[in-house]
C-alpha positions in Angstrom: 18.8 -27.2 -7.6 18.9 -26.0 -11.2 22.7 -25.8 -11.3 23.0 -29.5 -10.4 20.0 -30.7 -12.4 21.2 -34.1 -13.8 24.4 -32.7 -15.0 22.9 -29.7 -16.8 24.5 -26.3 -15.9 23.1 -23.1 -17.3 22.5 -19.7 -15.8 19.4 -19.3 -18.0 17.9 -22.7 -17.2 15.9 -21.6 -14.2 14.1 -18.9 -16.2 13.5 -21.2 -19.2 12.3 -23.9 -16.8 10.0 -21.8 -14.6 8.5 -19.5 -17.2 8.0 -22.0 -20.0 4.2 -22.2 -20.8 4.7 -25.8 -21.8 5.3 -28.6 -19.3 9.0 -29.4 -18.8 9.8 -32.6 -17.0 13.0 -34.5 -16.2 13.0 -38.3 -15.8 15.6 -40.7 -14.8 16.4 -43.5 -17.3 13.6 -45.6 -15.8 10.9 -43.0 -16.5 10.7 -41.7 -12.9 9.7 -38.1 -12.4 12.7 -36.1 -11.0 11.5 -32.5 -11.5 8.9 -30.5 -13.3 7.9 -26.9 -13.7 4.6 -25.5 -12.4 2.9 -25.7 -15.8 2.4 -29.4 -15.0 -0.4 -28.5 -12.6 -2.4 -26.9 -15.5 -2.0 -30.0 -17.7 -2.1 -32.9 -15.3 -3.9 -31.4 -12.4 -1.2 -32.6 -10.0 1.2 -30.5 -7.9 4.8 -31.1 -8.7 5.4 -32.8 -5.3 2.6 -35.4 -6.0 4.5 -36.7 -9.1 8.1 -36.7 -7.8 9.6 -40.2 -7.7 6.6 -41.6 -9.6 6.6 -43.4 -13.0 5.0 -41.6 -15.9 3.4 -44.8 -17.1 0.1 -44.5 -15.1 -0.5 -41.1 -16.6 -0.6 -42.5 -20.2 -3.8 -43.8 -21.7 -3.3 -47.6 -21.8 -3.8 -47.9 -25.5 -0.9 -45.4 -26.0 1.4 -46.7 -23.3 3.4 -49.1 -25.5 4.1 -46.3 -28.0 5.1 -43.9 -25.2 7.5 -46.5 -23.7 9.0 -47.2 -27.1 9.8 -43.5 -27.7 11.1 -43.1 -24.2 13.5 -46.1 -24.7 14.6 -44.6 -28.0 15.6 -41.4 -26.2 17.4 -43.4 -23.5 19.4 -44.9 -26.3 20.4 -41.4 -27.5 17.9 -40.4 -30.1 15.8 -37.3 -29.5 12.2 -37.7 -30.8 8.7 -36.4 -30.6 5.3 -38.0 -30.8 1.7 -37.6 -29.9 -0.3 -39.6 -27.4 -3.2 -39.3 -24.9 -2.7 -38.8 -21.2 -5.1 -38.9 -18.2 -5.2 -35.9 -15.8 -5.9 -36.0 -12.1 -9.6 -35.6 -12.7 -9.7 -38.6 -15.0 -9.9 -36.5 -18.2 -8.0 -37.5 -21.3 -5.9 -34.9 -23.0 -4.0 -35.1 -26.3 -0.3 -34.0 -25.9 2.7 -33.6 -28.1 5.8 -35.0 -26.4 9.5 -34.2 -27.2 12.1 -36.4 -25.6 15.6 -35.2 -25.3 18.5 -37.2 -23.8 20.4 -35.7 -20.9 24.1 -36.3 -21.1 26.5 -36.1 -18.1 30.1 -36.6 -19.0 29.1 -38.4 -22.1 26.7 -40.7 -20.3 22.9 -40.5 -20.7 21.6 -40.0 -17.1 18.0 -39.0 -17.8 15.5 -37.6 -20.2 14.0 -34.1 -20.7 10.4 -34.2 -21.9 8.6 -31.1 -23.2 4.9 -31.7 -23.2 2.5 -29.5 -25.0 -1.3 -29.7 -24.6 -2.8 -30.0 -28.1 -6.2 -31.2 -27.1 -8.2 -28.3 -28.4 -6.2 -28.1 -31.6 -6.6 -31.8 -32.1 -10.3 -31.6 -31.6 -10.8 -28.7 -34.0 -8.6 -30.4 -36.6 -10.6 -33.5 -36.2 -13.8 -31.6 -36.8 -12.5 -30.1 -40.0 -11.0 -33.4 -41.3 -14.2 -35.3 -40.6 -16.5 -32.5 -41.7 -17.8 -34.2 -44.7 -18.9 -37.3 -42.7 -19.8 -36.0 -39.2 -20.0 -32.2 -39.5 -23.7 -31.9 -39.7 -24.8 -34.1 -36.8 -22.0 -32.8 -34.6 -22.3 -29.2 -35.3 -26.1 -29.0 -35.6 -26.5 -30.6 -32.1 -23.5 -28.8 -30.5 -23.9 -26.8 -27.4 -21.2 -24.5 -28.8 -21.9 -21.8 -31.4 -20.4 -22.5 -34.8 -20.1 -20.0 -37.6 -18.5 -19.4 -41.0 -17.7 -15.9 -42.2 -16.9 -14.7 -45.7 -16.1 -11.1 -46.5 -17.2 -10.3 -42.9 -20.7 -11.7 -43.6 -22.2 -14.7 -41.8 -22.7 -17.5 -44.3 -23.4 -20.3 -41.8 -24.4 -20.6 -38.1 -25.6 -23.7 -36.2 -28.8 -23.8 -34.2 -27.1 -23.1 -30.9 -25.8 -19.8 -32.2 -29.4 -18.9 -33.2 -30.6 -19.8 -29.7 -27.8 -17.8 -28.1 -28.5 -14.6 -30.0 -32.3 -14.9 -30.4 -32.1 -14.6 -34.2 -33.5 -17.1 -36.6 -31.2 -18.9 -39.1 -32.7 -16.8 -41.9 -32.0 -13.5 -40.0 -28.4 -14.4 -39.4 -27.6 -15.7 -42.8 -26.0 -12.9 -44.8 -25.9 -10.5 -41.8 -22.9 -8.2 -41.6 -20.6 -9.1 -38.7 -20.7 -5.5 -37.6 -24.5 -5.8 -36.9 -24.0 -8.4 -34.3 -20.9 -7.2 -32.5 -21.2 -4.6 -29.7 -19.8 -1.3 -31.0 -17.0 -1.0 -28.3 -15.7 -4.4 -29.4 -15.8 -3.8 -33.2 -12.2 -2.8 -33.5 -10.8 -5.7 -31.6 -12.9 -8.2 -33.6 -11.9 -6.6 -37.0 -8.2 -6.7 -36.1 -8.4 -10.3 -35.1 -10.2 -11.2 -38.4 -7.5 -9.4 -40.4 -4.8 -11.4 -38.7 -6.7 -14.6 -39.4 -6.9 -13.9 -43.1 -3.2 -13.1 -43.2 -2.4 -16.2 -41.2 -0.9 -14.1 -38.5 -3.3 -15.3 -35.8 -4.2 -18.9 -35.3 -5.3 -21.0 -32.3 -6.1 -18.0 -30.1 -9.3 -17.2 -28.2 -10.8 -13.7 -28.4 -13.2 -12.4 -25.8 -15.9 -10.0 -27.0 -19.6 -9.2 -26.7 -22.2 -10.3 -29.2 -25.4 -8.1 -29.5 -28.5 -10.2 -29.0 -31.6 -9.6 -31.1 -33.1 -7.4 -28.4 -29.9 -5.5 -27.8 -28.7 -7.5 -24.8 -24.9 -8.0 -24.5 -23.7 -11.6 -24.5 -20.2 -12.2 -23.4 -18.5 -14.9 -25.6 -15.1 -16.4 -26.2 -14.6 -16.9 -29.9 -12.1 -19.1 -31.7 -11.4 -18.8 -35.4 -9.2 -20.0 -38.2 -8.9 -19.5 -42.0 -10.3 -22.2 -44.2 -11.3 -22.7 -47.8 -15.1 -22.7 -48.1 -16.4 -23.5 -51.6 -13.0 -22.4 -52.9 -13.0 -19.1 -51.1 -11.0 -17.9 -48.1 -13.3 -17.9 -45.1 -13.2 -17.9 -41.3 -14.6 -20.8 -39.4 -14.9 -20.8 -35.7 -16.7 -21.5 -32.5 -18.3 -19.3 -29.9 -18.8 -20.1 -26.2 -21.2 -18.2 -24.0 -19.3 -17.0 -21.0 -21.8 -14.5 -19.7 -22.4 -16.4 -16.5 -18.7 -16.8 -16.0 -18.1 -13.0 -16.5 -21.0 -12.2 -14.1 -19.5 -14.6 -11.6 -16.1 -12.9 -12.0 -17.7 -9.5 -11.4 -19.2 -10.9 -8.2 -15.9 -12.3 -7.1 -14.1 -9.1 -7.9 -16.7 -7.2 -5.9 -16.2 -9.5 -3.0 -12.4 -9.2 -3.3 -12.6 -5.4 -3.3 -15.4 -4.8 -0.9 -16.0 -5.4 2.8 -18.6 -8.1 3.3 -20.1 -6.5 6.4 -20.6 -2.9 5.3 -20.3 -3.4 1.5 -17.9 -0.5 1.5 -14.7 -0.7 -0.6 -11.8 -2.3 1.2 -8.2 -1.3 1.5 -7.3 -3.1 -1.8 -9.9 -1.1 -3.7 -8.8 2.1 -2.0 -5.2 1.5 -2.9 -6.1 0.9 -6.6 -8.3 4.0 -6.8 -5.8 6.2 -5.0 -3.2 5.1 -7.6 -5.5 6.5 -10.3 -6.1 9.7 -8.3 -2.4 10.2 -7.7 -1.7 9.8 -11.5 -4.4 12.3 -12.3 -3.1 14.7 -9.6 0.4 14.5 -11.1 -0.8 15.4 -14.6 -2.9 18.3 -13.4 -0.6 19.5 -10.6 -3.6 19.2 -8.2 -4.0 17.9 -4.7 -6.3 15.7 -2.6 -7.0 14.6 0.9 -7.0 11.3 2.8 -9.0 11.0 6.0 -8.3 8.1 8.4 -10.6 7.6 11.3 -10.9 5.2 14.2 -13.8 4.7 16.6 -13.2 5.5 20.2 -14.4 2.9 22.7 -15.6 0.5 20.0 -13.8 -2.4 21.7 -15.9 -1.7 24.8 -19.1 -2.1 22.7 -17.9 -5.4 21.4 -16.8 -6.7 24.8 -19.9 -5.6 26.7 -22.7 -5.9 24.1 -21.3 -8.6 21.8 -20.0 -8.7 18.3 -23.5 -8.8 16.8 -24.2 -5.3 18.2 -20.7 -4.3 17.1 -21.4 -5.4 13.6 -24.7 -3.5 13.4 -23.0 -0.4 14.8 -20.3 -0.6 12.0 -23.0 -0.9 9.4 -24.8 2.2 10.8 -21.6 4.1 10.8 -20.9 3.2 7.2 -24.3 4.6 6.3 -23.7 7.8 8.2 -20.3 8.2 6.5 -22.0 8.0 3.1 -24.1 11.0 4.1 -21.0 13.0 5.0 -19.2 13.0 1.6 -20.0 13.3 -2.1 -20.5 10.5 -4.6 -17.0 11.1 -6.0 -15.4 10.5 -2.6 -14.4 6.9 -1.7 -15.2 5.5 1.7 -13.2 2.4 2.7 -13.5 0.2 5.7 -9.8 -0.2 6.2 -10.1 -2.9 8.9 -11.7 -3.5 12.2 -13.2 -0.2 13.4 -10.9 1.9 11.1 -12.2 3.7 8.0 -10.2 5.6 5.3 -11.8 8.2 3.0 -10.3 9.4 -0.2 -11.3 13.0 -1.2 -10.2 13.6 -4.8 -9.3 17.2 -5.6 -10.3 18.4 -2.1 -8.4 21.2 -0.3 -7.3 21.1 3.3 -10.2 23.5 4.2 -12.6 21.2 2.5 -11.1 18.1 4.3 -11.4 20.0 7.6 -15.1 20.8 7.0 -15.9 17.2 6.0 -14.1 15.9 9.1 -16.2 18.2 11.3 -19.3 16.9 9.6 -18.2 13.3 10.3 -17.5 14.2 13.9 -20.9 15.7 14.4 -22.7 12.8 12.6 -20.9 9.9 14.2 -21.1 11.4 17.7 -24.9 11.2 17.6 -26.3 8.3 19.6 -27.1 4.9 18.0 -30.1 2.9 19.0 -29.5 -0.9 18.5 -31.5 -3.7 20.1 -32.9 -1.4 22.8 -29.4 -0.1 23.6 -28.4 3.6 23.3 -24.8 3.6 22.2 -22.3 6.5 22.0 -19.1 6.3 20.1 -16.9 9.1 18.8 -14.3 9.1 16.0 -10.7 10.2 16.1 -9.7 11.6 12.7 -6.3 12.1 11.0 -5.8 13.9 7.7 -3.0 13.8 5.2 -2.7 15.9 2.1 -1.2 15.0 -1.3 1.5 15.9 -2.2 2.5 17.7 1.0 2.3 14.7 3.3 3.2 12.0 0.9 3.3 11.0 -2.8 2.1 7.4 -2.6 -0.6 5.3 -1.0 1.6 3.9 1.9 3.0 7.2 3.0 -0.4 9.1 2.8 -2.2 6.3 4.8 0.7 6.1 7.3 0.7 9.8 7.9 -3.1 10.0 8.2 -3.0 7.1 10.6 -0.3 8.7 12.7 -2.2 12.0 12.9 -5.3 10.0 13.9 -3.5 8.5 16.8 -2.3 12.0 17.7 -6.0 13.1 17.7 -6.8 10.2 20.0 -4.0 11.2 22.4 -5.5 14.7 22.6 -8.7 13.4 24.1 -10.4 11.7 21.1 -13.4 13.0 19.2 -11.4 15.5 17.2 -9.4 15.7 13.9 -5.8 16.6 13.3 -3.7 17.3 10.2 -0.4 15.6 9.8 2.6 17.8 10.5 6.4 17.4 10.5 6.7 17.0 14.2 4.7 13.8 14.0 7.0 12.6 11.3 10.0 13.4 13.5 8.4 11.6 16.4 7.3 8.5 14.5 9.4 6.3 16.6 8.4 7.7 19.9 5.9 6.3 22.4 2.9 7.5 20.3 4.0 5.5 17.3 4.9 2.5 19.4 1.5 2.6 21.1 -0.2 2.8 17.7 1.8 -0.2 16.4 1.2 -2.1 19.7 -2.6 -1.7 19.2 -2.4 -3.1 15.7 -0.1 -5.9 16.8 -2.8 -7.2 19.1 -5.5 -6.8 16.5 -3.3 -8.5 13.8 -2.1 -11.4 16.0 1.6 -10.4 15.8 2.4 -11.5 19.3 3.8 -15.0 19.9 4.7 -16.9 23.1 8.0 -18.6 23.7 8.4 -21.1 26.5 11.4 -21.6 28.8 11.4 -25.0 30.6 11.7 -25.2 34.4 13.8 -28.2 35.4 14.2 -30.4 38.4 18.0 -30.5 38.5 18.2 -33.8 40.4 16.0 -35.7 37.8 16.5 -33.5 34.8 12.7 -33.6 34.2 10.6 -30.7 33.1 8.4 -29.6 36.0 7.1 -26.4 34.5 7.4 -23.7 31.8 7.3 -19.9 31.8 5.4 -18.3 29.0 7.3 -15.3 27.6 5.8 -12.9 25.1 7.6 -11.8 21.9 6.5 -9.4 19.2 6.8 -10.7 15.6 6.8 -7.3 13.9 6.2 -7.6 10.1 9.0 -5.1 9.3 11.3 -5.1 12.3 11.3 -8.8 13.0 11.3 -10.3 16.5 11.1 -7.6 19.2 12.0 -8.6 22.8 9.6 -7.7 25.6 12.0 -5.2 27.2 11.4 -2.9 24.2 7.6 -2.8 24.2 6.3 -3.9 27.6 7.1 -0.5 29.3 5.1 1.3 26.5 2.3 -1.3 26.9 2.2 -0.7 30.7 2.1 3.1 30.3 -0.6 3.1 27.6 -2.8 0.5 29.4 -2.4 -2.0 26.5 -0.8 -4.3 29.0 -4.3 -5.3 30.2 -5.5 -6.8 26.9 -2.0 -8.1 26.1 -1.8 -9.8 29.5 -5.2 -11.4 29.0 -4.1 -12.7 25.6 -0.9 -14.2 27.2 -2.9 -15.8 29.9 -5.4 -17.5 27.6 -2.8 -18.5 25.0 -0.5 -20.1 27.6 -3.3 -22.0 29.2 -4.5 -23.3 25.9 -1.0 -24.4 25.0 -0.6 -26.2 28.3 -3.9 -28.0 27.9 -3.0 -29.0 24.3 0.4 -30.5 25.5 -1.5 -32.5 28.1 -3.9 -33.8 25.4 -1.0 -34.7 23.3 0.3 -37.0 26.0 3.0 -34.8 27.7 3.3 -35.3 31.4 1.3 -32.5 33.1 3.3 -29.6 34.5 2.8 -26.0 35.7 2.6 -23.1 33.3 3.9 -19.9 34.8 2.5 -16.6 33.5 3.7 -13.1 34.5 1.0 -10.7 35.8 1.7 -7.0 35.4 1.0 -4.5 38.2 -2.0 -3.1 36.3 -3.4 -6.5 35.9 -2.8 -7.5 39.5 -4.7 -4.5 40.8 -7.7 -5.0 38.5 -10.6 -5.8 40.7 -11.9 -8.4 38.1 -8.6 -10.3 37.8 -9.9 -13.3 39.7 -12.9 -13.4 37.4 -10.6 -13.2 34.3 -8.5 -16.1 35.6 -11.6 -18.2 36.4 -13.1 -17.5 32.9 -9.8 -18.3 31.2 -9.5 -21.7 33.0 -13.0 -22.6 32.1 -12.6 -21.6 28.5 -9.3 -23.5 28.0 -10.2 -26.5 30.2 -7.0 -26.3 32.2 -7.1 -27.4 35.8 -6.2 -24.5 38.2 -3.3 -26.5 39.8 -1.4 -26.3 36.5 -1.4 -22.5 36.3 1.1 -20.4 38.2 0.7 -16.6 38.4 4.0 -14.7 38.8 3.9 -11.3 40.5 6.9 -9.1 41.2 8.0 -8.3 44.7 7.2 -4.6 44.3 3.5 -5.4 43.9 3.3 -6.5 47.5 4.3 -3.0 48.9 0.6 -2.3 49.4 0.4 -5.2 51.8 -3.3 -5.3 52.7 -4.4 -4.9 49.1 -1.9 -7.5 47.9 -3.0 -10.1 50.5 -6.6 -9.5 49.6 -6.0 -10.1 45.9 -3.7 -13.1 46.5 -6.3 -14.8 48.8 -9.0 -14.4 46.0 -6.6 -16.0 43.5 -5.7 -18.8 45.8 -9.4 -19.6 46.2 -9.4 -20.5 42.5 -6.7 -23.1 43.1 -3.9 -21.5 41.1 -0.3 -21.3 42.3 1.3 -18.0 43.2 5.0 -17.1 42.9 7.1 -14.0 43.5 9.3 -13.3 40.6 12.7 -11.6 40.7 12.8 -12.1 44.5 15.5 -10.0 46.3 15.3 -7.0 43.9 12.1 -5.4 45.3 11.1 -3.7 48.5 8.7 -6.1 50.2 8.5 -6.4 54.0 10.0 -9.7 55.1 7.7 -9.5 58.1 4.7 -9.6 56.0 6.1 -12.2 53.6 4.9 -15.0 55.9 1.4 -13.7 55.6 1.3 -13.8 51.8 -0.5 -16.9 50.5 2.3 -17.7 48.0 3.8 -21.0 46.9 7.2 -20.2 45.4 10.0 -17.7 45.4 12.1 -17.1 42.2 15.6 -16.1 42.9 16.5 -13.3 40.6 19.1 -14.1 37.9 21.2 -11.1 38.9 22.2 -12.9 42.1 22.6 -16.3 40.4 24.9 -15.0 37.7 27.9 -14.2 40.1 27.0 -16.4 43.1 30.1 -18.6 42.3 32.5 -15.7 42.3 30.9 -13.0 44.4 30.7 -13.7 48.2 27.9 -11.2 48.6 25.7 -12.8 45.9 26.5 -16.2 47.3 25.3 -15.1 50.7 22.1 -13.5 49.3 21.2 -16.7 47.3 21.9 -18.9 50.3 19.8 -16.7 52.5 16.8 -16.6 50.1 16.9 -20.4 49.7 17.1 -20.9 53.5 14.3 -18.5 54.2 12.1 -20.1 51.6 12.7 -23.5 53.1 11.9 -22.2 56.6 8.7 -20.7 55.3 7.9 -24.0 53.6 7.9 -22.3 50.2 9.3 -23.8 47.0 12.3 -22.0 45.5 13.5 -21.8 41.9 16.6 -20.2 40.6 16.5 -18.1 37.4 19.5 -17.5 35.1 21.2 -20.8 35.6 23.8 -20.9 32.9 26.7 -23.1 34.0 27.4 -26.5 35.5 28.9 -24.7 38.5 25.6 -22.9 39.1 23.8 -26.3 39.1 26.3 -27.8 41.6 26.1 -24.8 43.9 22.3 -24.7 44.0 22.0 -28.5 44.6 24.4 -28.1 47.5 22.0 -25.5 48.9 19.1 -27.9 48.6 17.6 -25.9 45.7 16.6 -28.4 43.0 14.5 -26.3 40.6 16.0 -24.0 38.0 15.5 -22.3 34.7 18.1 -20.8 32.5 20.2 -21.1 29.3 22.2 -24.1 30.8 19.1 -26.1 30.1 17.3 -24.2 27.4 16.7 -20.7 26.2 13.0 -19.7 25.7 11.9 -21.6 22.6 8.9 -21.3 20.3 6.1 -23.8 20.8 7.2 -25.9 17.8 10.5 -26.6 19.5 9.4 -27.1 23.1 8.5 -30.8 22.8 12.0 -31.6 21.5 13.6 -30.2 24.7 15.1 -33.0 26.7 17.8 -33.1 29.5 18.0 -36.8 30.2 
């Protein structure tokens, strides 16, 4: 936008515009805001978007509006100018500003005005105090809630009552006192340098933060402003002092909160990263080494799920206390996130790291007694060494994390050092499993929805929920890449529960937003299907989301029905809930057609591999016709997957199959796009 900004073209304009500490605004010739830099928020209190296409007139104090309009008109007529006026910020506060108006020419024609606005409120007020000192100085200064002082030859020659109250000294005690006697020793050099600059006129209008020493030695944090003046014909420094002790203490509290975990009060990952940077710098100078321990609690999720998060939180607090007893005060324990902890061991050898890890294993493996519950959890620990296993924070944490998952894969409750084989296998199943676990914890999964269509009416009759992984580094990962790993590792169980609940919630939300009710189809994995508590999970999900059972369809694969008796038993339990059951990818599995009639199912889904070539391949055509005919005879619904062409639609309708899903109608889309899908 900067290259086309009202005719102005400059490669340096964006930097000048964005980084200018003063407010830079462009107006059209009618005084309407066209653009402004972000400094406008500090001055006016408004975001840029709030002011665009608005007139500047309401922001000017009424008594100064005529003057401001006059100068603006003068600039519109081609004369640059500058003036001072008062403006009103978003909070209703008035501020004194200096405005410079510059005409914007485009092919010789003035198309707008640049205004550079500088806040001079503080300078104006201080200048006013000095100008009116003879008339108003005493009453104003003596009753001020800001400390006022005058220095001559680094001695205090005047203070107001507030400064006495602030420091605890009397007026007589402060008068004639050397400045060095009231400034904290560590801040002496900074204050002396600032005074030198003030006397040499090299420093004006700046605020210096330092600490004043109270009468009883207590440090008082202040912000001091000073300028050189003539006092009784002698060069002196006059200034103000504001007590910011409460502000500084608040900032300390905020910093502590930003760098510490609120539950355990341990340092968090941000603090750990900052401190590790210091340790790395020191290790580089001294050619030394250090260790990083990364640990994860085994079976912690089971504690949360079975005993509740309150017990889980108390357990984490107890673990934090036990960890403190396992390391020295120089070591840094960090709650890295969830049930993960990272420990920085400065100047520790690998032998020392191993000993500490064993101490941690022994300590954390002892039982915990919480709310009359005896709880056992164990840690899995990974260790990386600087500089062998990494030279920066990210690499050391990553390698310690990877070795921790290796320890977990070896049976948990042990520690493992990082080694090159783990580095070489970082993209294998172990690494994928580790990332999948974190993906679930960090809400990296998203659902896409593919409409299911009545081909005769072109109406949406359903949707299939399809999971995607929005990886923070690799981007969108399709399910074919991670579902097999999730199934092998058992992560498919919690992932499947997340999909089920998220899809039901979304369907209920669409209904509440006025969309016609339709069925939401959710895939059930083999491990989920043979969980004895699957019916209870489905019931609980429907209750929690408020979705009626008839609007949920569970899709199972044909191969799941090979164990006929077990499959029938589970399907009957699910049907009691009131949900619909469909067999996905029908025709590709090994189910017995004899038993098919006994399965309490509602729908068959013809696999897309048959639909794809049913127009050109006589065998696929025959298979599709047979499946549709069989479904009709069994009084089952049938839906075709992979419908991609108009010819597919015509063929299926001729076979009395009127339900389909596929790219001809819509690819799977994110939730934000689904409501825009229409086929009428």
